[in-house]
matplotlib code that plots the C-alpha trace (Angstrom):
import matplotlib.pyplot as plt

x = [0.0, 1.4, 2.2, 0.8, 3.1, 2.3, 2.7, 0.0, -2.5, -1.8, -2.5, -5.8, -6.8, -6.2, -8.2, -11.2, -11.2, -11.2, -14.2, -16.1, -15.3, -16.4, -19.6, -20.3, -19.9, -22.2, -25.1, -27.2, -27.4, -30.9, -32.3, -34.3, -36.7, -39.9, -42.1, -43.2, -46.1, -48.2, -50.4, -53.3, -56.8, -59.7, -63.1, -66.8, -69.9, -72.9, -71.8, -69.5, -65.8, -63.6, -59.8, -57.6, -54.0, -53.6, -51.0, -50.8, -52.3, -49.9, -48.6, -49.2, -46.5, -44.6, -41.3, -39.9, -37.0, -36.1, -33.2, -32.2, -29.7, -27.9, -28.2, -26.3, -27.3, -29.5, -31.6, -32.1, -34.1, -35.9, -38.2, -40.1, -41.7, -43.6, -45.5, -47.8, -48.2, -49.8, -47.3, -49.9, -50.2, -47.5, -50.0, -49.8, -52.0, -53.9, -55.7, -52.5, -50.6, -46.9, -46.4, -49.9, -48.8, -46.7, -45.1, -43.8, -40.9, -40.0, -37.7, -36.5, -35.2, -33.3, -35.3, -38.2, -39.7, -40.6, -42.8, -43.7, -45.8, -47.5, -49.6, -49.2, -50.8, -53.4, -52.8, -55.9, -55.0, -51.4, -52.7, -55.3, -52.6, -51.0, -54.2, -54.7, -53.1, -52.8, -51.2, -53.7, -52.5, -54.9, -58.5, -58.0, -56.7, -59.3, -59.1, -60.0, -63.7, -66.1, -69.8, -70.1, -73.1, -74.7, -73.0, -70.1, -67.9, -68.9, -66.3, -67.0, -64.2, -63.7, -61.2, -58.9, -59.0, -58.5, -55.4, -54.0, -54.6, -53.5, -52.2, -51.4, -49.3, -48.1, -46.1, -44.2, -42.9, -39.1, -37.5, -35.4, -38.5, -38.3, -41.2, -43.9, -44.7, -47.5, -48.5, -50.9, -52.2, -54.2, -55.2, -57.0, -59.8, -58.8, -62.5, -63.0, -66.7, -66.2, -63.9, -63.3, -60.7, -59.1, -57.9, -56.0, -54.0, -52.5, -50.4, -48.4, -46.7, -44.1, -42.1, -41.2, -44.0, -46.6, -47.7, -50.6, -52.2, -55.0, -56.0, -58.7, -59.6, -62.2, -63.0, -65.3, -67.8, -66.8, -67.7, -71.4, -72.2, -72.8, -71.7, -68.4, -66.7, -65.3, -63.2, -61.1, -59.0, -57.6, -55.9, -52.7, -50.8, -49.0, -46.0, -45.8, -42.9, -44.7, -47.8, -48.6, -52.2, -54.0, -57.1, -58.5, -61.6, -62.3, -65.3, -66.3, -69.4, -70.1, -72.6, -70.6, -73.0, -70.4, -67.9, -67.6, -65.7, -64.2, -65.5, -69.2, -71.9, -73.6, -76.4, -79.8, -78.4, -78.6, -75.7, -73.6, -71.6, -69.7, -67.8, -65.2, -63.9, -61.1, -59.2, -56.3, -53.0, -49.7, -47.7, -44.0, -42.7, -39.2, -39.4, -43.2, -45.8, -49.3, -52.1, -55.7, -58.3, -62.0, -63.8, -67.3, -68.8, -71.6, -73.6, -75.0, -76.1, -79.3, -81.1, -84.1, -85.9, -84.8, -83.4, -83.0, -79.7, -76.7, -74.2, -71.7, -68.9, -65.7, -63.1, -59.7, -56.6, -53.3, -49.5, -46.2, -43.0, -39.7, -37.5, -35.1, -35.1, -36.6, -38.8, -41.8, -44.5, -47.9, -51.4, -54.8, -58.4, -61.3, -65.1, -68.0, -71.7, -74.3, -77.8, -80.6, -78.7, -75.5, -73.4, -70.1, -67.3, -63.7, -60.8, -57.1, -55.2, -56.0, -57.3, -61.1, -63.8, -65.3, -68.9, -71.7, -69.6, -72.3, -75.1, -78.7, -79.9, -77.3, -74.5, -71.4, -68.4, -65.2, -61.7, -58.3, -55.0, -51.2, -48.6, -45.0, -43.7, -40.2, -38.9, -36.0]
y = [0.0, 3.4, 5.7, 9.2, 12.0, 14.5, 17.3, 15.9, 15.4, 19.0, 20.4, 18.4, 19.7, 23.3, 22.7, 21.2, 24.1, 26.6, 24.9, 25.0, 28.7, 29.5, 27.5, 29.3, 32.7, 31.6, 30.4, 33.1, 33.0, 32.2, 34.3, 32.9, 35.4, 35.5, 36.8, 35.2, 37.0, 35.9, 37.6, 37.5, 38.8, 39.6, 40.3, 40.5, 40.9, 40.0, 36.5, 37.1, 37.8, 35.6, 35.2, 33.4, 33.2, 34.4, 34.3, 37.3, 40.1, 42.5, 40.5, 36.9, 34.5, 33.2, 31.9, 32.2, 31.7, 34.0, 34.5, 36.6, 35.4, 37.8, 36.5, 39.4, 42.3, 43.7, 40.6, 38.5, 35.5, 35.5, 33.3, 33.8, 31.1, 32.1, 29.8, 30.9, 29.2, 29.7, 30.7, 29.6, 26.0, 25.4, 24.4, 25.5, 28.4, 29.2, 25.9, 23.8, 24.9, 24.6, 28.0, 29.5, 33.1, 33.2, 30.9, 32.7, 32.7, 35.1, 37.5, 41.1, 43.4, 46.5, 49.6, 47.5, 45.9, 42.4, 39.6, 36.8, 33.7, 31.8, 32.4, 36.1, 38.9, 41.0, 44.7, 45.8, 43.8, 45.2, 48.8, 48.5, 48.2, 51.5, 53.5, 52.0, 53.8, 50.4, 48.7, 45.9, 45.6, 44.6, 45.6, 48.8, 47.2, 47.2, 43.4, 42.6, 43.4, 40.7, 39.8, 36.8, 34.9, 32.0, 29.4, 31.2, 34.3, 36.6, 39.0, 42.8, 43.3, 39.7, 40.4, 42.4, 39.6, 36.7, 38.6, 36.2, 34.7, 31.4, 31.0, 34.7, 36.6, 39.8, 42.8, 45.2, 48.5, 49.0, 49.6, 52.4, 54.6, 55.4, 57.8, 56.2, 52.5, 50.3, 46.7, 44.7, 41.2, 38.7, 35.2, 32.9, 30.9, 27.8, 26.7, 26.4, 26.1, 28.4, 31.2, 32.7, 35.2, 37.6, 41.0, 43.7, 47.0, 49.5, 52.7, 54.3, 57.7, 57.7, 60.9, 63.1, 63.2, 61.8, 58.2, 58.1, 54.9, 53.6, 50.1, 48.1, 44.4, 42.1, 38.4, 36.8, 34.0, 30.5, 28.6, 28.9, 31.4, 35.1, 38.0, 39.2, 41.0, 44.4, 46.3, 49.4, 51.1, 54.6, 57.0, 57.2, 59.3, 62.6, 62.6, 65.9, 64.4, 65.0, 63.2, 61.1, 61.4, 58.7, 58.9, 55.9, 54.7, 51.0, 49.6, 46.1, 45.0, 41.3, 39.8, 36.6, 33.7, 30.8, 32.4, 30.4, 30.6, 34.0, 35.3, 34.5, 37.2, 38.3, 36.0, 37.3, 39.7, 39.4, 41.8, 42.7, 46.0, 47.6, 51.0, 51.7, 55.3, 55.7, 58.6, 57.8, 59.1, 57.7, 59.8, 58.7, 59.3, 57.9, 54.1, 54.2, 55.0, 55.9, 55.0, 56.2, 55.6, 56.1, 54.1, 54.7, 51.4, 51.8, 48.7, 49.3, 45.7, 44.8, 42.6, 40.5, 41.9, 45.3, 45.1, 48.9, 50.7, 48.6, 51.5, 51.7, 53.7, 52.0, 53.5, 52.1, 53.1, 51.3, 51.5, 49.9, 49.8, 48.9, 46.8, 46.6, 47.0, 43.5, 43.1, 45.1, 44.9, 46.0, 46.5, 47.8, 48.1, 48.7, 48.9, 49.0, 49.3, 46.9, 47.6, 45.8, 42.5, 43.8, 41.3, 43.2, 41.6, 42.8, 40.4, 41.2, 41.8, 39.0, 36.8, 37.4, 36.2, 32.8, 32.2, 32.8, 35.3, 38.0, 37.7, 38.8, 42.3, 44.1, 44.2, 46.4, 44.4, 45.2, 43.6, 44.3, 42.6, 42.6, 40.8, 40.6, 40.4, 39.4, 39.8, 37.7]
z = [0.0, -1.0, 1.8, 1.5, 2.6, 5.3, 2.8, 0.4, 3.3, 4.4, 0.9, 0.5, 4.0, 2.9, -0.3, 1.6, 4.1, 1.3, -0.3, 3.0, 3.5, -0.1, 0.4, 3.7, 2.0, -1.0, 1.2, 2.9, 6.6, 7.8, 10.6, 13.4, 15.0, 17.0, 19.8, 23.1, 24.7, 27.7, 30.2, 32.6, 31.7, 33.9, 32.3, 32.9, 30.8, 33.0, 33.8, 36.7, 36.7, 34.6, 34.8, 32.3, 31.1, 27.5, 24.8, 22.4, 24.4, 22.7, 19.7, 18.7, 19.9, 17.0, 15.7, 12.2, 9.8, 6.9, 4.5, 1.5, -1.1, -3.4, -7.0, -8.5, -10.8, -8.0, -7.9, -4.6, -3.7, -0.3, 1.8, 5.0, 7.2, 10.4, 12.7, 15.5, 18.9, 22.3, 25.0, 27.6, 26.3, 23.7, 21.0, 17.4, 16.4, 13.1, 13.2, 13.9, 10.7, 10.9, 9.4, 9.8, 10.0, 6.8, 4.3, 1.2, -1.2, -4.0, -5.7, -4.8, -7.5, -6.3, -7.4, -8.7, -5.6, -4.3, -5.6, -3.2, -3.5, -0.7, 2.5, 3.3, 5.4, 3.7, 3.1, 4.9, 8.0, 8.2, 7.7, 10.5, 13.1, 12.0, 12.6, 16.1, 19.0, 20.9, 17.9, 18.6, 22.2, 25.1, 25.5, 23.5, 20.3, 17.5, 16.9, 20.5, 19.8, 18.8, 19.2, 21.7, 20.3, 22.1, 20.0, 18.3, 18.4, 15.5, 14.0, 13.8, 11.3, 9.9, 7.1, 9.4, 12.0, 9.6, 8.5, 5.9, 2.5, 1.1, -2.5, -2.4, -5.0, -3.4, -4.7, -2.4, -3.7, -3.5, -0.1, -1.6, -2.0, 1.8, 2.5, 0.2, -0.1, -1.4, -1.8, -4.0, -3.3, -5.4, -4.1, -6.5, -4.8, -6.8, -7.1, -3.3, -2.4, 0.7, -0.4, -3.8, -5.0, -2.5, -3.4, -1.5, -1.9, 0.5, 0.5, 3.2, 3.6, 6.4, 6.7, 9.6, 12.1, 9.6, 9.2, 6.8, 5.6, 3.3, 2.4, 0.7, 0.6, -0.9, -0.2, -2.8, -2.1, -3.1, -6.2, -7.2, -4.4, -4.4, -2.2, -0.9, 2.0, 1.3, 3.7, 4.0, 6.6, 6.6, 8.9, 10.8, 13.3, 13.8, 16.2, 18.2, 20.3, 23.7, 22.3, 19.3, 18.0, 16.1, 14.0, 12.1, 10.2, 9.5, 7.6, 6.7, 4.7, 4.6, 2.1, 1.5, 1.2, 1.6, 3.9, 7.1, 10.5, 11.2, 7.9, 8.6, 8.5, 11.7, 12.7, 11.6, 9.0, 5.2, 5.1, 8.1, 8.2, 11.0, 11.0, 13.7, 14.1, 16.6, 18.2, 20.4, 21.9, 22.9, 25.5, 26.1, 29.7, 29.8, 29.4, 29.9, 27.2, 28.3, 25.8, 25.6, 22.9, 22.2, 19.5, 18.1, 16.8, 14.2, 13.3, 9.8, 9.2, 7.3, 9.8, 8.8, 11.9, 13.0, 16.6, 17.0, 17.3, 18.2, 18.1, 21.0, 22.5, 23.6, 26.0, 26.7, 28.8, 28.8, 28.9, 28.0, 30.0, 28.2, 30.4, 27.4, 23.6, 23.3, 26.4, 27.5, 30.2, 29.0, 30.5, 29.5, 30.5, 28.2, 28.4, 25.9, 26.3, 24.9, 23.7, 21.8, 21.9, 20.5, 22.5, 22.2, 24.2, 24.7, 24.8, 24.8, 21.5, 19.1, 21.9, 21.8, 24.2, 23.6, 22.6, 25.2, 27.3, 27.4, 29.9, 29.5, 29.8, 27.7, 30.3, 29.8, 28.7, 30.5, 30.3, 31.6, 31.7, 32.3, 30.3, 29.1, 25.5, 24.5, 21.0, 19.8]

ax = plt.figure().add_subplot(projection="3d")
ax.plot(x, y, z, "-o")
ax.set_aspect("equal")
plt.show()
């Protein structure tokens, strides 16, 4: 057997090491990121005081992986995978999907924008958080409101709450534009009997003290059915340094015949429609930020039997304290009146109240909570 010299072994070792280094430089480094959010909520709506631990009182708990590879000539490939979970019980969110919050891959061209394919957030949902002084946190966040029916939770703004579309083709304007950005989404229904095509578009102006937003969305009925959900959200904020003022308007009209689950129409209505007008403030005081908001809820649904006015006013106070750049403590309390069987119920962030939470006699719904959010 021929003996291999030490010099030859050393040369081959150097060559193998060089290949490994080159391969490491060629492959993009994947980033692991996420949010862990848990808290305690205490609520009441005419059925006694209820306490529960929640996950996602400020932002939905999640973990994700993303990466971007430079292909040259200003072109890059990118992907993003995000899965939701409950910090209170460790179970997968979004119906048990592995990457229920987002699963998309696509291309980015410098100066031309991004085109992504897969399950993605809708423009109207993302925009709604920018017009909300609570950024969806606690019992002041706009998505915490629902109608707690006897057998099911019914959404007031279903397209905003459902938040994502499968099979989506989404375009984002170039990052280089800075002050102005926009996005467009189309999701084919692929002959589903429940849901048809989904459409969406948004625009944002973010410069100096101004943050101005507008978005529109539409969800069509499934194959062979009629009707649709149309929604829009507009507004934003003005930062006066000592105080940041928010003004927003959200409208959703639902005539979808085949939409089910979170996208179902209000019981007893041929067409359900709700308008939310919010005015809020954020006041920074060192590491603490005080938050206040008032929301006027207008029920414009077409009921088969007129129940009378179900309009309501919703008040909320809250605050956030930064322990560090990545960890905050948060808290809020909100209250809304009920009338003529409106059954409004306040939850915390995206964690809404379950069905049959509102007692008889149109009781006021009140909820408050404290939590901690860590971003990694």
